[in-house]
mmCIF file of the C-alpha atoms, coordinates in Angstrom:
data_MODEL
# 
_entry.id   MODEL 
# 
loop_
_atom_site.group_PDB 
_atom_site.id 
_atom_site.type_symbol 
_atom_site.label_atom_id 
_atom_site.label_alt_id 
_atom_site.label_comp_id 
_atom_site.label_asym_id 
_atom_site.label_entity_id 
_atom_site.label_seq_id 
_atom_site.pdbx_PDB_ins_code 
_atom_site.Cartn_x 
_atom_site.Cartn_y 
_atom_site.Cartn_z 
_atom_site.occupancy 
_atom_site.B_iso_or_equiv 
_atom_site.pdbx_formal_charge 
_atom_site.auth_seq_id 
_atom_site.auth_comp_id 
_atom_site.auth_asym_id 
_atom_site.auth_atom_id 
_atom_site.pdbx_PDB_model_num 
ATOM 1   C CA . MET A 1 1   ? 8.808   18.996  -20.745 1.00 0.00 ? 1   MET A CA 1 
ATOM 2   C CA . PHE A 1 2   ? 5.910   16.497  -19.523 1.00 0.00 ? 2   PHE A CA 1 
ATOM 3   C CA . ARG A 1 3   ? 7.917   14.377  -20.789 1.00 0.00 ? 3   ARG A CA 1 
ATOM 4   C CA . LYS A 1 4   ? 10.560  15.230  -17.770 1.00 0.00 ? 4   LYS A CA 1 
ATOM 5   C CA . TYR A 1 5   ? 8.098   15.057  -15.174 1.00 0.00 ? 5   TYR A CA 1 
ATOM 6   C CA . VAL A 1 6   ? 7.073   11.554  -15.385 1.00 0.00 ? 6   VAL A CA 1 
ATOM 7   C CA . THR A 1 7   ? 10.760  10.228  -15.249 1.00 0.00 ? 7   THR A CA 1 
ATOM 8   C CA . LEU A 1 8   ? 11.603  12.048  -12.418 1.00 0.00 ? 8   LEU A CA 1 
ATOM 9   C CA . GLY A 1 9   ? 8.310   10.826  -10.867 1.00 0.00 ? 9   GLY A CA 1 
ATOM 10  C CA . VAL A 1 10  ? 9.286   7.361   -11.835 1.00 0.00 ? 10  VAL A CA 1 
ATOM 11  C CA . PHE A 1 11  ? 12.789  7.708   -10.623 1.00 0.00 ? 11  PHE A CA 1 
ATOM 12  C CA . ALA A 1 12  ? 11.245  8.374   -7.103  1.00 0.00 ? 12  ALA A CA 1 
ATOM 13  C CA . ALA A 1 13  ? 8.691   6.902   -7.092  1.00 0.00 ? 13  ALA A CA 1 
ATOM 14  C CA . THR A 1 14  ? 11.513  3.483   -6.971  1.00 0.00 ? 14  THR A CA 1 
ATOM 15  C CA . LEU A 1 15  ? 13.680  5.150   -5.035  1.00 0.00 ? 15  LEU A CA 1 
ATOM 16  C CA . ALA A 1 16  ? 11.232  5.896   -2.614  1.00 0.00 ? 16  ALA A CA 1 
ATOM 17  C CA . ALA A 1 17  ? 9.656   2.341   -2.818  1.00 0.00 ? 17  ALA A CA 1 
ATOM 18  C CA . GLY A 1 18  ? 13.125  1.247   -2.534  1.00 0.00 ? 18  GLY A CA 1 
ATOM 19  C CA . PHE A 1 19  ? 15.169  3.000   -0.423  1.00 0.00 ? 19  PHE A CA 1 
ATOM 20  C CA . GLY A 1 20  ? 12.533  4.507   1.429   1.00 0.00 ? 20  GLY A CA 1 
ATOM 21  C CA . GLY A 1 21  ? 10.879  1.177   3.635   1.00 0.00 ? 21  GLY A CA 1 
ATOM 22  C CA . VAL A 1 22  ? 13.356  0.401   5.365   1.00 0.00 ? 22  VAL A CA 1 
ATOM 23  C CA . LEU A 1 23  ? 14.582  3.320   5.814   1.00 0.00 ? 23  LEU A CA 1 
ATOM 24  C CA . ALA A 1 24  ? 11.350  3.665   7.728   1.00 0.00 ? 24  ALA A CA 1 
ATOM 25  C CA . THR A 1 25  ? 10.821  1.179   9.516   1.00 0.00 ? 25  THR A CA 1 
ATOM 26  C CA . PRO A 1 26  ? 11.969  0.861   13.420  1.00 0.00 ? 26  PRO A CA 1 
ATOM 27  C CA . ALA A 1 27  ? 14.934  -1.416  13.277  1.00 0.00 ? 27  ALA A CA 1 
ATOM 28  C CA . SER A 1 28  ? 13.259  -3.666  16.720  1.00 0.00 ? 28  SER A CA 1 
ATOM 29  C CA . ALA A 1 29  ? 10.448  -4.648  13.635  1.00 0.00 ? 29  ALA A CA 1 
ATOM 30  C CA . GLN A 1 30  ? 12.931  -4.795  10.835  1.00 0.00 ? 30  GLN A CA 1 
ATOM 31  C CA . GLN A 1 31  ? 14.289  -7.531  13.034  1.00 0.00 ? 31  GLN A CA 1 
ATOM 32  C CA . ILE A 1 32  ? 11.534  -10.019 13.079  1.00 0.00 ? 32  ILE A CA 1 
ATOM 33  C CA . ASN A 1 33  ? 10.936  -12.785 11.371  1.00 0.00 ? 33  ASN A CA 1 
ATOM 34  C CA . ARG A 1 34  ? 8.249   -13.545 9.493   1.00 0.00 ? 34  ARG A CA 1 
ATOM 35  C CA . VAL A 1 35  ? 6.157   -16.162 7.037   1.00 0.00 ? 35  VAL A CA 1 
ATOM 36  C CA . GLN A 1 36  ? 3.638   -15.185 4.840   1.00 0.00 ? 36  GLN A CA 1 
ATOM 37  C CA . VAL A 1 37  ? 0.508   -15.999 6.426   1.00 0.00 ? 37  VAL A CA 1 
ATOM 38  C CA . GLY A 1 38  ? -1.907  -15.108 2.792   1.00 0.00 ? 38  GLY A CA 1 
ATOM 39  C CA . THR A 1 39  ? -2.834  -11.928 0.771   1.00 0.00 ? 39  THR A CA 1 
ATOM 40  C CA . LEU A 1 40  ? -4.667  -9.396  1.107   1.00 0.00 ? 40  LEU A CA 1 
ATOM 41  C CA . GLU A 1 41  ? -6.324  -8.144  -2.384  1.00 0.00 ? 41  GLU A CA 1 
ATOM 42  C CA . CYS A 1 42  ? -8.210  -4.666  -2.023  1.00 0.00 ? 42  CYS A CA 1 
ATOM 43  C CA . THR A 1 43  ? -9.444  -2.522  -5.132  1.00 0.00 ? 43  THR A CA 1 
ATOM 44  C CA . GLY A 1 44  ? -10.334 0.935   -4.752  1.00 0.00 ? 44  GLY A CA 1 
ATOM 45  C CA . SER A 1 45  ? -12.876 4.529   -5.538  1.00 0.00 ? 45  SER A CA 1 
ATOM 46  C CA . ARG A 1 46  ? -12.240 7.185   -8.112  1.00 0.00 ? 46  ARG A CA 1 
ATOM 47  C CA . SER A 1 47  ? -10.047 9.176   -6.303  1.00 0.00 ? 47  SER A CA 1 
ATOM 48  C CA . VAL A 1 48  ? -8.869  13.065  -7.231  1.00 0.00 ? 48  VAL A CA 1 
ATOM 49  C CA . SER A 1 49  ? -5.723  14.294  -5.910  1.00 0.00 ? 49  SER A CA 1 
ATOM 50  C CA . PHE A 1 50  ? -4.400  17.292  -4.429  1.00 0.00 ? 50  PHE A CA 1 
ATOM 51  C CA . ILE A 1 51  ? -0.499  18.386  -4.804  1.00 0.00 ? 51  ILE A CA 1 
ATOM 52  C CA . ILE A 1 52  ? 0.211   17.705  -0.447  1.00 0.00 ? 52  ILE A CA 1 
ATOM 53  C CA . GLY A 1 53  ? -2.211  14.878  -0.315  1.00 0.00 ? 53  GLY A CA 1 
ATOM 54  C CA . SER A 1 54  ? -4.493  12.201  -1.534  1.00 0.00 ? 54  SER A CA 1 
ATOM 55  C CA . LYS A 1 55  ? -7.725  9.502   0.180   1.00 0.00 ? 55  LYS A CA 1 
ATOM 56  C CA . ARG A 1 56  ? -9.240  6.735   -1.646  1.00 0.00 ? 56  ARG A CA 1 
ATOM 57  C CA . THR A 1 57  ? -12.052 4.406   0.617   1.00 0.00 ? 57  THR A CA 1 
ATOM 58  C CA . LEU A 1 58  ? -10.596 0.646   0.038   1.00 0.00 ? 58  LEU A CA 1 
ATOM 59  C CA . ASP A 1 59  ? -13.441 -3.000  -0.155  1.00 0.00 ? 59  ASP A CA 1 
ATOM 60  C CA . CYS A 1 60  ? -10.346 -5.898  1.391   1.00 0.00 ? 60  CYS A CA 1 
ATOM 61  C CA . ARG A 1 61  ? -10.452 -9.268  1.606   1.00 0.00 ? 61  ARG A CA 1 
ATOM 62  C CA . PHE A 1 62  ? -7.551  -11.011 2.737   1.00 0.00 ? 62  PHE A CA 1 
ATOM 63  C CA . VAL A 1 63  ? -7.243  -14.830 2.030   1.00 0.00 ? 63  VAL A CA 1 
ATOM 64  C CA . THR A 1 64  ? -5.072  -17.045 4.410   1.00 0.00 ? 64  THR A CA 1 
ATOM 65  C CA . ARG A 1 65  ? -2.905  -19.854 2.860   1.00 0.00 ? 65  ARG A CA 1 
ATOM 66  C CA . ARG A 1 66  ? -5.656  -22.165 4.048   1.00 0.00 ? 66  ARG A CA 1 
ATOM 67  C CA . GLY A 1 67  ? -7.858  -20.081 1.845   1.00 0.00 ? 67  GLY A CA 1 
ATOM 68  C CA . ALA A 1 68  ? -9.942  -18.620 4.417   1.00 0.00 ? 68  ALA A CA 1 
ATOM 69  C CA . ARG A 1 69  ? -11.509 -15.574 3.371   1.00 0.00 ? 69  ARG A CA 1 
ATOM 70  C CA . TYR A 1 70  ? -12.431 -12.203 5.529   1.00 0.00 ? 70  TYR A CA 1 
ATOM 71  C CA . ALA A 1 71  ? -13.900 -9.366  4.662   1.00 0.00 ? 71  ALA A CA 1 
ATOM 72  C CA . TYR A 1 72  ? -11.845 -5.604  5.686   1.00 0.00 ? 72  TYR A CA 1 
ATOM 73  C CA . GLU A 1 73  ? -12.930 -2.366  4.422   1.00 0.00 ? 73  GLU A CA 1 
ATOM 74  C CA . GLY A 1 74  ? -10.279 0.414   4.521   1.00 0.00 ? 74  GLY A CA 1 
ATOM 75  C CA . THR A 1 75  ? -8.636  3.706   3.661   1.00 0.00 ? 75  THR A CA 1 
ATOM 76  C CA . ILE A 1 76  ? -5.352  4.847   2.106   1.00 0.00 ? 76  ILE A CA 1 
ATOM 77  C CA . ARG A 1 77  ? -4.047  8.315   2.392   1.00 0.00 ? 77  ARG A CA 1 
ATOM 78  C CA . ARG A 1 78  ? -0.929  9.714   1.170   1.00 0.00 ? 78  ARG A CA 1 
ATOM 79  C CA . TRP A 1 79  ? 1.254   12.329  2.345   1.00 0.00 ? 79  TRP A CA 1 
ATOM 80  C CA . GLY A 1 80  ? 3.573   14.189  -0.046  1.00 0.00 ? 80  GLY A CA 1 
ATOM 81  C CA . LEU A 1 81  ? 3.492   14.670  -3.654  1.00 0.00 ? 81  LEU A CA 1 
ATOM 82  C CA . ASP A 1 82  ? 0.181   13.701  -4.815  1.00 0.00 ? 82  ASP A CA 1 
ATOM 83  C CA . VAL A 1 83  ? -0.787  15.087  -8.077  1.00 0.00 ? 83  VAL A CA 1 
ATOM 84  C CA . GLY A 1 84  ? -4.096  13.707  -10.441 1.00 0.00 ? 84  GLY A CA 1 
ATOM 85  C CA . VAL A 1 85  ? -7.243  12.065  -11.020 1.00 0.00 ? 85  VAL A CA 1 
ATOM 86  C CA . THR A 1 86  ? -7.444  7.957   -11.761 1.00 0.00 ? 86  THR A CA 1 
ATOM 87  C CA . GLY A 1 87  ? -9.711  5.764   -12.003 1.00 0.00 ? 87  GLY A CA 1 
ATOM 88  C CA . ARG A 1 88  ? -10.447 2.175   -9.636  1.00 0.00 ? 88  ARG A CA 1 
ATOM 89  C CA . ASN A 1 89  ? -6.829  0.886   -8.576  1.00 0.00 ? 89  ASN A CA 1 
ATOM 90  C CA . ALA A 1 90  ? -6.158  -2.849  -7.597  1.00 0.00 ? 90  ALA A CA 1 
ATOM 91  C CA . LEU A 1 91  ? -3.615  -3.464  -4.927  1.00 0.00 ? 91  LEU A CA 1 
ATOM 92  C CA . ILE A 1 92  ? -2.367  -6.366  -4.013  1.00 0.00 ? 92  ILE A CA 1 
ATOM 93  C CA . TRP A 1 93  ? 0.073   -7.469  -1.037  1.00 0.00 ? 93  TRP A CA 1 
ATOM 94  C CA . GLY A 1 94  ? 1.592   -10.015 0.461   1.00 0.00 ? 94  GLY A CA 1 
ATOM 95  C CA . VAL A 1 95  ? 1.217   -10.400 3.931   1.00 0.00 ? 95  VAL A CA 1 
ATOM 96  C CA . PHE A 1 96  ? 3.687   -11.424 6.245   1.00 0.00 ? 96  PHE A CA 1 
ATOM 97  C CA . ALA A 1 97  ? 3.297   -11.917 10.227  1.00 0.00 ? 97  ALA A CA 1 
ATOM 98  C CA . PRO A 1 98  ? 6.143   -14.097 12.781  1.00 0.00 ? 98  PRO A CA 1 
ATOM 99  C CA . THR A 1 99  ? 3.516   -16.229 13.462  1.00 0.00 ? 99  THR A CA 1 
ATOM 100 C CA . THR A 1 100 ? 1.431   -18.574 10.622  1.00 0.00 ? 100 THR A CA 1 
ATOM 101 C CA . ARG A 1 101 ? -1.329  -18.079 13.714  1.00 0.00 ? 101 ARG A CA 1 
ATOM 102 C CA . ILE A 1 102 ? -3.246  -16.011 12.302  1.00 0.00 ? 102 ILE A CA 1 
ATOM 103 C CA . ASP A 1 103 ? -6.637  -14.273 13.780  1.00 0.00 ? 103 ASP A CA 1 
ATOM 104 C CA . SER A 1 104 ? -9.074  -12.808 11.119  1.00 0.00 ? 104 SER A CA 1 
ATOM 105 C CA . SER A 1 105 ? -9.201  -9.491  13.109  1.00 0.00 ? 105 SER A CA 1 
ATOM 106 C CA . ASP A 1 106 ? -5.523  -9.018  13.361  1.00 0.00 ? 106 ASP A CA 1 
ATOM 107 C CA . LEU A 1 107 ? -4.974  -7.398  10.316  1.00 0.00 ? 107 LEU A CA 1 
ATOM 108 C CA . ALA A 1 108 ? -7.108  -4.757  11.941  1.00 0.00 ? 108 ALA A CA 1 
ATOM 109 C CA . GLY A 1 109 ? -5.119  -1.793  12.597  1.00 0.00 ? 109 GLY A CA 1 
ATOM 110 C CA . ARG A 1 110 ? -3.229  1.260   11.520  1.00 0.00 ? 110 ARG A CA 1 
ATOM 111 C CA . TYR A 1 111 ? 0.144   0.428   9.042   1.00 0.00 ? 111 TYR A CA 1 
ATOM 112 C CA . ALA A 1 112 ? 2.214   3.565   7.554   1.00 0.00 ? 112 ALA A CA 1 
ATOM 113 C CA . GLY A 1 113 ? 5.391   3.518   5.027   1.00 0.00 ? 113 GLY A CA 1 
ATOM 114 C CA . VAL A 1 114 ? 6.527   4.336   2.065   1.00 0.00 ? 114 VAL A CA 1 
ATOM 115 C CA . SER A 1 115 ? 4.710   4.932   -0.974  1.00 0.00 ? 115 SER A CA 1 
ATOM 116 C CA . GLY A 1 116 ? 4.950   5.441   -4.823  1.00 0.00 ? 116 GLY A CA 1 
ATOM 117 C CA . SER A 1 117 ? 2.858   5.137   -7.847  1.00 0.00 ? 117 SER A CA 1 
ATOM 118 C CA . VAL A 1 118 ? 3.018   7.034   -11.492 1.00 0.00 ? 118 VAL A CA 1 
ATOM 119 C CA . ALA A 1 119 ? -0.310  6.065   -13.974 1.00 0.00 ? 119 ALA A CA 1 
ATOM 120 C CA . LEU A 1 120 ? -0.034  8.253   -17.634 1.00 0.00 ? 120 LEU A CA 1 
ATOM 121 C CA . GLY A 1 121 ? -3.374  6.599   -18.942 1.00 0.00 ? 121 GLY A CA 1 
ATOM 122 C CA . VAL A 1 122 ? -2.339  3.173   -17.258 1.00 0.00 ? 122 VAL A CA 1 
ATOM 123 C CA . GLY A 1 123 ? 0.215   3.036   -14.120 1.00 0.00 ? 123 GLY A CA 1 
ATOM 124 C CA . VAL A 1 124 ? 2.093   1.167   -12.018 1.00 0.00 ? 124 VAL A CA 1 
ATOM 125 C CA . GLY A 1 125 ? 2.719   1.826   -7.635  1.00 0.00 ? 125 GLY A CA 1 
ATOM 126 C CA . GLY A 1 126 ? 3.542   0.071   -4.849  1.00 0.00 ? 126 GLY A CA 1 
ATOM 127 C CA . ASN A 1 127 ? 3.269   0.584   -1.039  1.00 0.00 ? 127 ASN A CA 1 
ATOM 128 C CA . ALA A 1 128 ? 5.365   -1.779  2.005   1.00 0.00 ? 128 ALA A CA 1 
ATOM 129 C CA . LEU A 1 129 ? 3.258   -1.143  4.610   1.00 0.00 ? 129 LEU A CA 1 
ATOM 130 C CA . LEU A 1 130 ? 4.089   -1.847  8.694   1.00 0.00 ? 130 LEU A CA 1 
ATOM 131 C CA . GLY A 1 131 ? 1.218   -2.165  11.015  1.00 0.00 ? 131 GLY A CA 1 
ATOM 132 C CA . GLY A 1 132 ? -2.083  -4.249  12.641  1.00 0.00 ? 132 GLY A CA 1 
ATOM 133 C CA . SER A 1 133 ? -1.532  -6.181  15.759  1.00 0.00 ? 133 SER A CA 1 
ATOM 134 C CA . GLN A 1 134 ? 0.945   -4.904  17.753  1.00 0.00 ? 134 GLN A CA 1 
ATOM 135 C CA . ASN A 1 135 ? 2.400   -3.350  14.431  1.00 0.00 ? 135 ASN A CA 1 
ATOM 136 C CA . THR A 1 136 ? 3.430   -7.203  13.471  1.00 0.00 ? 136 THR A CA 1 
ATOM 137 C CA . ILE A 1 137 ? 1.861   -7.360  10.843  1.00 0.00 ? 137 ILE A CA 1 
ATOM 138 C CA . ALA A 1 138 ? 4.137   -6.672  7.154   1.00 0.00 ? 138 ALA A CA 1 
ATOM 139 C CA . LEU A 1 139 ? 2.380   -5.184  4.002   1.00 0.00 ? 139 LEU A CA 1 
ATOM 140 C CA . GLN A 1 140 ? 4.722   -6.302  1.425   1.00 0.00 ? 140 GLN A CA 1 
ATOM 141 C CA . PRO A 1 141 ? 3.974   -4.792  -2.399  1.00 0.00 ? 141 PRO A CA 1 
ATOM 142 C CA . PHE A 1 142 ? 2.543   -9.022  -4.259  1.00 0.00 ? 142 PHE A CA 1 
ATOM 143 C CA . SER A 1 143 ? 2.040   -7.016  -7.498  1.00 0.00 ? 143 SER A CA 1 
ATOM 144 C CA . VAL A 1 144 ? 2.604   -3.644  -8.386  1.00 0.00 ? 144 VAL A CA 1 
ATOM 145 C CA . GLU A 1 145 ? -0.843  -0.485  -7.911  1.00 0.00 ? 145 GLU A CA 1 
ATOM 146 C CA . GLY A 1 146 ? -2.586  -0.648  -10.932 1.00 0.00 ? 146 GLY A CA 1 
ATOM 147 C CA . GLN A 1 147 ? -4.842  2.140   -11.780 1.00 0.00 ? 147 GLN A CA 1 
ATOM 148 C CA . THR A 1 148 ? -5.903  4.182   -14.590 1.00 0.00 ? 148 THR A CA 1 
ATOM 149 C CA . GLY A 1 149 ? -5.821  8.189   -15.182 1.00 0.00 ? 149 GLY A CA 1 
ATOM 150 C CA . VAL A 1 150 ? -3.222  10.661  -15.347 1.00 0.00 ? 150 VAL A CA 1 
ATOM 151 C CA . ASN A 1 151 ? -1.274  11.173  -11.353 1.00 0.00 ? 151 ASN A CA 1 
ATOM 152 C CA . LEU A 1 152 ? 2.259   11.186  -10.065 1.00 0.00 ? 152 LEU A CA 1 
ATOM 153 C CA . ALA A 1 153 ? 2.497   10.522  -6.145  1.00 0.00 ? 153 ALA A CA 1 
ATOM 154 C CA . VAL A 1 154 ? 5.200   9.772   -3.822  1.00 0.00 ? 154 VAL A CA 1 
ATOM 155 C CA . GLY A 1 155 ? 5.651   10.271  -0.187  1.00 0.00 ? 155 GLY A CA 1 
ATOM 156 C CA . VAL A 1 156 ? 4.592   8.443   2.957   1.00 0.00 ? 156 VAL A CA 1 
ATOM 157 C CA . GLY A 1 157 ? 1.237   6.057   2.810   1.00 0.00 ? 157 GLY A CA 1 
ATOM 158 C CA . ASP A 1 158 ? -1.210  5.797   5.493   1.00 0.00 ? 158 ASP A CA 1 
ATOM 159 C CA . LEU A 1 159 ? -3.449  2.720   5.024   1.00 0.00 ? 159 LEU A CA 1 
ATOM 160 C CA . THR A 1 160 ? -6.099  1.626   7.888   1.00 0.00 ? 160 THR A CA 1 
ATOM 161 C CA . LEU A 1 161 ? -8.100  -1.873  7.883   1.00 0.00 ? 161 LEU A CA 1 
ATOM 162 C CA . ARG A 1 162 ? -11.800 -2.761  9.988   1.00 0.00 ? 162 ARG A CA 1 
ATOM 163 C CA . PRO A 1 163 ? -13.309 -5.777  9.443   1.00 0.00 ? 163 PRO A CA 1 
ATOM 164 C CA . ASN A 1 164 ? -16.233 -5.818  7.908   1.00 0.00 ? 164 ASN A CA 1 
# 
């Protein structure tokens, strides 16, 4: 029975992450040509999920392609099916912008998109998000989310980044 729910969860997370990002992104944002300007690496605290959502604090580091490093503090929220307890996790996104000239504060702001994850012991997930400076910054999963615990999450994700 549990295996059936995990299988359905994996299918739903894959479907949401694969197709939901295109559907959730406004048409005008999809037409912007973006170039990768760096990576955003975040580590999160332990989390307990409450069926309809979760909230987690993140310590993030934006590393530009030229090697400059900028610290950010983040809060990630999920709305939708989210049940379980997880340990610390790590998320890595490729950061895409409409220009290669990016300021240290351009990542600050709110991002939204579709997210999904499954964990039974060690788990994976993905979160494609759009936001930041005038909604022109895209965060694409550069690597999948790594977490430990028991959790199933599918829904809408929201990330707020603040310079640290």
